[in-house]
Every structure is written in structure tokens, then in C-alpha cells.
N, C-alpha and C positions, 0 to 999 in steps of 0.2 A: 387338276388334270381333267380334261373333258373326256367323256365316255367314248367319243368318236376316235380320240387319239389312242385310247387303250386298244381299240380294235385294229388300228392301222400300223402299230409298232411291230417291227420284225424282231428286235432283240431288247431285252431288259437288263439293266444293271442290278446287282443285288440290293443296292440302296433304294432303287425305285420300287422293287418288289417289296422291300421292308415297309416303305411308306404306303404302298397299296394295301398291304395286309395289316398295317398298324402293329408291327413287331420290330424287333431289333435285327440289325445286319447279321449278327452271329446266328440268329435263329435260321435265317434263309441260307447262310453258309453251311449250317449243320444239315439241312435238307439236301444240299448239294453233295456234301461229303458222304452221306449215307446212301446216295444214289437215288433217292426218292424224286429229286428234282434234277433233271439233266442240264448241265451247264458246260460251257466251252471256256477253257482257259486261254485268254488272249494276251497274256503278259509276254513281254519280249524276252525277258530272261527267266528261264525256268527255275533257276536257283534262288531267286529272290521272291518277293511277295507276289502271289497270284492275283490276277484280275479276271473275274468271271463275268460272262454275259449269258443270259438265258434266252433260248429261242422262244418266240411267242407260242408255238405249237406245244412245246414242253411245259410252259407255264400253264396253258389252258388245260392240258391233260392232267397235270398235277392237281389243279384246282377242282376239276371234275371228279377226280378219284377221291377227293376229300369232302365232297358235298354230302350232306346228310339228307336222307329221304324225308319227305314230309310224313307226318303221322298218318297212320291208316285211318283213324277215326278220332274225333275229338274225345277228350277225356270225359268220363261221366261225372256230371256235377250232382253231388248228393246234397239233399237238403239238410239243414242243421236240425238236430232233434230239439223240439220245443218242449220245455218243461213248464208246467203250470206252477204258479206260486205255492200251492199247497203240497206239491209233490216233491219238494226239495228234500234230499236226504242230508241230515246233519252228520258228518263224519267225525268232527272234532267237538264233542260235547263234554 
């Protein structure tokens, strides 16, 4: 799916979101049931299986709320302690 198409889509099915996030359909459905991801039930018969679509704004808001901030500074790289051949301590003698 082209990145331009991702920006112009108004509604997403749960399967499309699962493919976008590389996860299962049930994971996306769980986010909808918990209320984290706002979805609209468009099924014709409310007593049977539900069919959800997710507005693009809701999807983008959910993804933005789940973003992790970049690290404040890079981790300090420590040099490995170099031991000279004569300074090796024999523990098992």
C-alpha cells in the first residue's frame, strides 16, 4: 500500500489496520473494545457479528498516543577493561 494512499483514506477496516501494524485482527479489535481506538459499527444487524471501521483521525490519534519519544541522549559507551597477560587472576587453581 502506498504511503500517499495511507494519508488520503477516510476509514480503515480492522483487517487493514492489522496489516499496517503487522498484528492480528483480534489485537485491533481488543483496542476497539477497550476504547483506546475509536471505531464505528457499520453492521446492518446489531444482533449478529459486528463490522467495524475506524476513522482516519482516530487511527492517527491512537498511533500518536502510542509513539515513544526519542532518547534524550545517546547511551554512554564504556571502554572494555583491558587486562595485561601477567595480571590475570587464577580463580580455579
